[in-house]
N, C-alpha and C positions, 0 to 999 in steps of 0.2 A: 501495501499499501503507501510504505515512502520510499520506494521507488519510482512509483506514477506517478507521486507528486512531484515528486525531486524534476522529473524527465520534463512535467508539462511545465514546470515553474521554468526552469530550460530553455524551451521552444518557445516560453511565451513573451521572453526576454529576448531571445534571438530574433524572434521577428518583431521586436518593438520599431527599432530605426526604422524601418519598412510602414509603421502603421504612421508614424511621425511624417513622414516622408508623406502619406498620404492625406492629411488630410489638411495641407493648403487647398493642392486639387479638392477636394471632397468641400470644402469650404466654398470654392467658387462656382463647383458645381451648384450646388447648395442656390450661392444668393443667385446666381447669374440664370440657371436656366430650372428648379423648381419654385422657390418664393415669387417670380413673378407669377406665376401661372394664377396665383389669387388674384392676379388681377384683370382676368382673361372675363372675368362676370362681367366687365366695364363693358362691353361691345354689345350686352343687350340692359343696357342702363342705360336713364337720363343721370348723368354724374350730378352732384351738389359736391361744393368745396364744405356747406353747411352741414350736411348727414352725412357725408365719406360715405366711400367706396360700399363699405356694409350697407347702412339706411337709405341709400339710393334705389329709388323707384325703377320696374322692370319696365321696359316699354316692347321687348319683343326684338325684331328686328328691324326698326324704324331705323336705326345707328344703321346699317347694312346697306338702304336705298342711296342713299347720296352719294355712293361711287355707281349707282349706273340712274341717276335719276338729272347728269348735267349733260348737255349737250356735246361735251369732251368726254363721256366715258369711251365710244367708241376709239374715239383716238389715242386716249392713255392706253388702253388696253391692246388694240391693236398694236402698239410702237412696245411699252410690255411686257408683249410675247413676242414680235420680229423681232428686236432686238437678240432678246437673251434667243432663239432657239437660231440662229445663223453665228454669234456667235459662241453658241457651244462646241459647234460644227466647226468653225475658224478655227476658234484655239485650240480644238483637238488636233486639228492638222497639224496646224503651224507650230503645238509643242509636242508633238511627236517629229515633225521633220526638223527642225531643231537641236532638238536632245539626241537624233543622231549623227549630224553637222558633228554636233559637240563633243560627242563620243569617240572621231576620228581625230579631233587634233590629237595628237604624241604631246607635246611641249609641255609640260607641267605650267611654266611661267604661262604660258598664252592663256590656257584652260582658267587658269585664277584669274586674268586680266577677262576674260569672255563672261566667266561663271558672274563678275562684281558689276560687269555693264550689263547686263542682260535681268538682272536678280534687283538691280541697280531701280529701275523704275517702282518696280514690284515695294518698294520700302516709302518712296517717296508719300506725302500728304497728299489727298486730293486737292486741298488749298493752292498746294507748292506745283503742282499736277498747270493747274487751272490758270496760272499766274504766266505759266512756263507758254500755254496755248495762245492766251493774252500775247508775251511779247514777238507768236509768232507771227497772229492774226489780227494784230492790230489795226485798223485800219490808217493810220497818222504815220504810226510808230513802227509798224509788226515790218518782220524781215521778211515774210514774204512780201508783200506789197513796194518795200522797196527796192530790195535788193534781187528778186526775182522778177515780178509782173513789168517793176518800171523799172528795172537796171539791166538785167540780161532780156526783157521781150518786148523794149524798149516802148510799153501804152506812154498812159498819159496819165491817167490816173489805175488807179488798183481799185479792189473789189473791196465791197464791205461785208465783209464775212461773217460779222453781228446781227447783221439785217437779212443776208440770204438764207432763207433757212434748206434749201437744193442744196448744199453744201454740206448739211452736217450730219447727217447721214454718216457720211465715208468720214470725216471728222470725229465721230462720236467713235466708229470702229478701228477709224486706224489706232486713236489716246485709249482705248483698252487695251486691245492686243500689245500698244508696247506696253502697255505697265503690268498685264495680267501675264507674257506669255514667259518671264523668269521663272514664275512660282510654276507653273504646269509643264515648264520644262524641269527642271529639277526632280517631280514627279516620276515623270515617262524617266529620264535619266538614273535616278535610282534601280528603277527596273532593270532596264540595260545592263546595270552591274555584273547584276545578277546570270544575267546566262553566261551558261558555260562555253567557253571559246576556245575548245574542241569540237563545235558543231561548225563552226566558222572553222576552223582548219580543215576538217571532216569533207566543205563545200568547194574550199579552194584547192584541193587535191582530186578533185570532182569535177573542174575545168567552170565551176560556177563565179562568174561575175560580181561583183559586190550590188547590184539593183539586185539581181536575184537571191541574192544572200539578206537582202533584208524586205523584198517580198516573203523568202518561205522563211527565212528562221526568224527575223526579229519583229516583222508584225502579229505575224501568228502569236510568236512566248509574246510580246503587252498587252494581246488582245484582252485581258482579265483587268487588266490596269484599265484599260481604257473605256471600257464598258463600268467598274465601281465607278474614275472618273464622273462617267456621262452623267452615268444614274443618279449622282449624290449633283451635278451641276444640275439634273432635271428638276430636283426638288426646289431648285431656287429659280422655278422658271416664269415664278409671277409676279418677282420680288424686280426691283431695280438697283444700282449701284448710286446713292443720292446723291454723290457732289458728284459723278461724272455727269450727268443730267440735269446739277442745280447749279453749282461751281463753275465747270469748262462751259457752260455759255450764258455764263453771265450774268444768268436770270432776265434773257432778254422778251418779253413777248411775243416778238416778231417770229422767236424759232420754239414755239410753245406747238406749233404742227407739230413735228418729228422732234422734241424732248422729253416732250411732257408723259409721264408715266403712273402709274401706283400712288407711288412713295411724294414726289415730285408736287402731287396736286391735291392728296390728301394734306403736305406739308401747307401746302398755299391757303389751302380749307381754312386749315387750324389757327394760320394765321389771321382770319377773318371772324374767326365762330370761335376759338378756342374753347371745341367742343373733344375731351379725353374719347368719349363715346365711342364720335367717328374716330379716330384714331385707331381703337384697339379694334374695331370691327376691321375697317383694314388690315389689320396685323393679324387679326385672328382667321379672317376667310380665306389672307395669301397664305398661313401657315397649314391651313387646312386644302387647298389645290394643289400646296407641295406634296403634301403626303399622299393622296392623293394620284397627281405623275409618279410619285418616286414607287407606289405598290403596283402603278399601272406598268412601264418599261420595265421594272425589274418581275414580272409575271410574264411579259410578250417575252423575253431575255431567257428566263426560265421554259419557256416552250422550245427553242432555240438549241441553246447548251444550257442545262443546268448547273455545270461544273463554273458558267459564266456568272451569273446572279452575286447577288451583295447579300441576302438573305433567303 
């Protein structure tokens, strides 16, 4: 009996440091993910500062109506879904391509330089990115107008970028890819480094070209990682990067037709109405739609290849 008790004490002391290290992560998980769930009821209430969350009256689904009652409802939903669908595909292709090219670099110094250069935009604040974009696209002092359009092309007047909506789908796509490609590249590169090099050696002995090695070895072995990341990104398909759609276009009203998304619409509505119920309803709806998309995508993948499913 004493031996068992001593053994249990020894095991408990052995694992105690791991439990202590786990506590900060557990505290963050509780505060950031679970405690805020209490506020979800705001989506179905008319919030009153005096009565608080619990005392505010229930109003059913009225907070959800404002998302679809506006004339901009179609525009914001179209932009949110359209951009995300295109960017999921584009960033997946670019991430895989850059990871494969990066893996071909032999020099360690060159690898460190390119890795830093590619990852740096991802670490930048969107506020900094917005002012970098403005430095290029400003009508009066922008680099594009003064150095390229007026300087190299010889035109007298530049383009008022922040007044022309037709350019912004391409600008937003470029900024999004430039900022996020570094992180995606690292995820795919980590999978690439785990591929057995003997597979490539055998392929070279058999006379396979570099493109054939990529198509027959690299891409198939990257498929689980690609599917996992695509499914996770699909879960965010009804959300948008607020900084990208609000700060980068400088909140210009002329650009709302191509920059208005659910997140920016809710923010602008809150500035006018100061209604927390509407904001909670929008977040709740985005979470539900994201969950449905993830489950659906995972089920579709499961019917094609069960080994590649996320859960």
